[in-house]
C-alpha positions, 0 to 999 in steps of 0.5 A, a space after each residue: 474594756 469601756 466599762 473599765 475605762 469608764 472607772 478611770 476617772 474616779 481612780 484619777 480623782 481619788 489619786 489626786 485628792 491624796 496628792 499635792 500637785 502644783 510644782 511638787 515633784 510628787 506629781 510625777 508619782 500619780 498612777 492611774 490605772 494603767 499603772 503608769 506615771 503621769 508626766 508633766 506637759 509645760 506646753 499645755 499649762 503643766 497638765 499631767 498626762 498618762 502616755 499609756 497608748 491604746 493603739 498607735 493613734 489613740 492615747 489614754 489622757 488624764 489631766 489635772 491643772 494645779 490641784 483641781 481634778 479634771 473628771 473627763 477621761 475621753 478617748 479622742 476618736 480622731 488624732 489631735 495635736 496632743 496625740 503627737 506628744 512623745 518624750 522620754 524625759 522622766 524624773 525617775 533618775 537619782 544618784 545612789 551610794 556615796 559620791 566621789 569628789 574629783 578635781 578638774 585637770 588644770 587645763 579644764 579649770 582654766 577653760 571652765 574659767 574662761 567660758 563661765 566668765 566670758 562675754 561672749 554673746 552668742 551664748 545660744 551656741 551651747 544648744 547647738 554643741 549639746 545637740 551635736 554631742 548627742 547626734 554623735 552618740 547616736 551615730 556611735 550607737 548606730 555603728 555599734 548595731 551595725 557592727 554586731 556589737 552587744 548593746 542594751 535596749 536593742 531597737 530603741 529609738 535613736 532620738 534626742 529630746 529637750 525640755 524646758 522648765 520655766 518654773 524650775 529654770 532648767 534646760 534638759 537634753 537627753 539622748 539615747 545614744 551610746 552612753 558613758 561609763 564612769 571612767 568615760 565620764 571622767 575622761 570626757 567631762 573632767 579632762 580635755 582628752 586630746 593631744 596639745 590641749 595644754 599648749 592650746 589652753 595656754 595660747 587661749 588664756 592669753 586672749 580676751 575672754 569673749 574671743 577666747 570663749 569663741 575660739 574654745 567652743 567645738 575645740 578639741 570635743 569641749 563643746 560640753 563646756 559651753 554649758 557653764 556660760 549659762 548654768 550654775 550647776 550642771 547634772 549628767 545622768 548617763 547609762 552606757 550601752 554596754 551590758 553590765 555597766 552601772 549608770 552614774 551621776 555627774 555633777 559640777 558647778 564649774 567651780 573646779 570640782 566635780 562629784 561623781 555617784 552610781 545612779 539608778 532609773 537611768 535609760 541608756 544614753 545620756 541625760 544633761 540638766 542645766 540649772 540656769 544662771 539668773 541672765 540665762 532664764 530665757 533659755 527655760 522658754 520653749 520659744 527661745 530654744 525652738 528657734 536656736 534649734 531651727 537656726 543651727 540644728 534644724 537638719 540634725 539626722 536624728 529626731 529632736 523633740 522639744 517638750 514632746 513635740 518633733 521640731 526638726 521636720 526638714 530633711 538635709 536634702 544637700 546631703 542626698 544623692 541628687 537623683 534622690 531630690 525631686 523638683 518639689 522637695 528643691 522648691 520647698 527647701 529653696 523658699 525655706 532658706 531663701 525666705 521667698 515664694 518663687 521658684 529656683 531658676 537654676 539649681 546646683 547640687 555639688 559633692 566632693 570628697 577631695 581636696 575637701 569634703 563638700 556637700 553644697 547646694 545652690 539656688 539661682 532666684 527666678 525673680 530679677 534682683 531689685 537695686 537693693 539686691 545688687 547692693 554690696 551691703 546685702 549679706 551672702 545668701 549661703 549658710 555654712 554647716 558642719 555635718 548638718 550643723 550650722 556655723 553661720 547662717 551667712 558665710 563668706 564661702 563664696 566671693 562677695 559678687 556671687 551674693 545672689 545664690 541662695 543655698 547651703 555648704 556643708 563640709 566636714 573639714 570646717 570646725 564648729 568653733 570658726 567665728 565669723 571674724 575668723 573666716 575672712 582670713 581662714 585658709 580653709 575657707 579660701 580654699 573652700 571659696 575657690 573650689 565652689 566658685 570655680 564649680 559655680 562658673 562651669 555649672 553657669 558655662 554648662 547651662 549657657 551652652 545647654 539652653 542659650 535662650 535661658 541663659 540670656 534671660 538669666 544674663 540680662 538679670 544677673 550679668 551686673 554681677 559677673 561684671 563686678 566679679 571681674 573688677 573686684 577679682 584680683 587673680 587674672 585666671 579667675 577673671 577670665 573664668 568669670 568673663 566666659 559668662 560674658 555676653 555681647 553683640 558683634 559687628 560680625 554677627 546680626 543684630 540681637 545675636 550674642 557671642 562670648 569671648 571664647 568664640 570670638 578668640 575661636 573666629 580670629 585669624 592666625 597671627 591676631 592678638 587682639 580682642 577689639 570693642 567698643 563702648 556704646 549705648 546701641 548698636 546704631 550708635 556704635 556702627 555710626 561711630 566714627 571709632 568704628 568707621 576708623 576700624 572699617 578698612 581692617 576688617 576686624 570683629 568688634 564687640 559692642 559693649 552696650 552697658 556704661 561700665 562695660 568698658 571699664 570691666 574690659 579694661 580691668 580684664 585686660 587679657 582673655 586667653 593670652 590675647 589683648 582686649 583692646 578698645 578701638 577708641 584707644 586703638 585709633 590713637 596708637 595707630 596715627 602719626 602726627 605729621 601730614 604724611 597721610 594727605 594724598 596731594 593728588 586728591 582735589 576734595 582734600 586740604 593741602 599738607 600746608 593748609 592742614 598744617 595751618 588749620 591744625 595750629 589754628 584749631 590748637 590755639 582756638 581751643 586752648 586747654 580743651 586739647 593737647 594736640 590736633 592732628 590729620 587722619 586718613 581713617 575717617 570717611 563720613 566724620 569730620 573729626 574724632 577725639 582720641 585719648 590714651 586710655 578712654 574707658 578708665 578716663 570716661 569712667 573717672 570723668 563720670 564719677 571721681 572728677 565729677 565736681 572738678 572744673 571744666 578746665 581741670 576736667 580737660 587737663 586730665 583728659 589730655 585729648 587729642 582732636 583728629 580731623 578728616 581733611 577730605 570732610 566738607 566741613 573741615 575744608 570749609 572751616 579751613 577758608 572761614 578761619 581767614 574770611 569769618 573768624 567768628 563764625 569759625 570759632 563757633 564751628 570749631 567749638 561745635 566740632 569739638 563738642 560733637 567729638 566729645 559726644 561721640 566719645 561718650 565724654 560729654 554727659 551734659 550738652 545743654 552748654 552747646 545749645 546757644 552756640 547751635 542757635 548762633 550757627 542756625 541763625 548764620 546759616 539761615 541769614 543766607 536764605 
């Protein structure tokens, strides 16, 4: 064997000397001692390779660069990158006999005209379509094998091969699938063999070219015609898998006619050669094709080779049974789709066959989202696939508030031609979104029960998204489902312990219809709040909402489990009266009804536009007064956002506040006497009491305006010492 190998360089050299190389087709006819033709490898500077295998890992190789023969003919002792080269694409196919000319079906001509002249920007979509067609052909052959049908070349690997030639400006794709007979070529390539095609084309032809082309792609199995967006001529060689069938060659420039002739040298399956247009020469570059395959077809079930190298190396793990997917597989896939280096915090793999066919895989990142991540300008993190072929990398299959999820959704029910714009209003996408959103919510609820500590860590990082979901979702049913994920501290639970709205509702007494909450920055401020004090006598549970937007969220939610959500700030106003009947005339430490009336009238006059009304309340014990507003939460929100540029007087008119005073409080009783004894001091004290109440209500964001007044009050207080 060694002596034979030593003669190979001389054999090759003589062959090269008698054959002109370069771009000539004759290069493919060079024969080495093994009797095998040499295959050109574009990825290795057009070197010619004899692919005769000496063993499973060692390949005999003869090289030539342009016209210079290379004498080295070594057999590598170790496996190299080039030993992974594998391609079935050859130049052995050729038409034989007389060609037959055919006219395209009228609807097909109209379709070709729309596609060829289209300004459709996503021209690379033809690669996805051709790979999908090849994948379908392989699946059909696999089915024929499993059902015992007689086919040619049994046992041949089921593969998809692509090749580019930057010199000839061609793109080639070949599969080892079921292939086509002559009649199938006419049916599949010359007509739109689907019912309703004529009416479809009539409707499509009325649309702008770019819209029409986008709607055509993937419709009625005509993805093949997307090739005419980039090719000035398309050749198809096909050998049917059925025995005794002859191979055929189909060719067209898309102008209205095509030719068919018998062919020889064709392997089982279909080979398509695109002769590219001038504005599509980039598709003769392997890096462009590789990027497109990885984007759209990286998870196609069959092996895909580009210029002899396997390119789809990742497995579509969302199609596997969850029990067959390891944690390491999830980590690798998550890092691939999320373009990150951390690990997933939670993993949800979901499948369903009704009402929709769904295979979904979602990840929640381990890292805490940044302010940029929380921006609503961030794209969705979920890609949409149909049978492992990507439709779009950022699909609105989940509501915007779930944009922190990373993953994929695969549904056979989704057509490949679904454009990004069409998705927004597509009924199928809305249905898909509803099913997936409910499944995500159910999953998170289960995690919260299974491991509350881990869930709270997640909630502290991602709770803002749930609040956004409640505010931006219109359906009450969905809002209540989202609200089940919220967590709050409670007046009935120890500090640091949280509860859900569901748990609160389960503790309510029979006949109670309201869930009470109080917005405050901390538990200490909530408990010391005059509003909480006013509810203490009723012995009701109050949820403490510490985030500044919680009260707005709960106001939007309105109800939960048929129970009303009530801020105790608003509850205070609705449960008080405007007269002085609440005053205990027998209490020596209280103002009399007459004194209370005089004081409330005086306060109303001195505070002017700041309040619309002043009245007495008996719900306070340690606080002198409190501000009450009909809808405290939304007013507080609007003052901080929409009304931030308004004047103080305009804000007071919008606020329409009521000042409620405690007739038993020492400050209020002293103020009653000061209004006649020292009106200047009384005025300072009244303004300060009002501002204090505004601070307690969270309605005064900038307290610097009261500094001078406080200094004056301190000065007068110190005059007596």
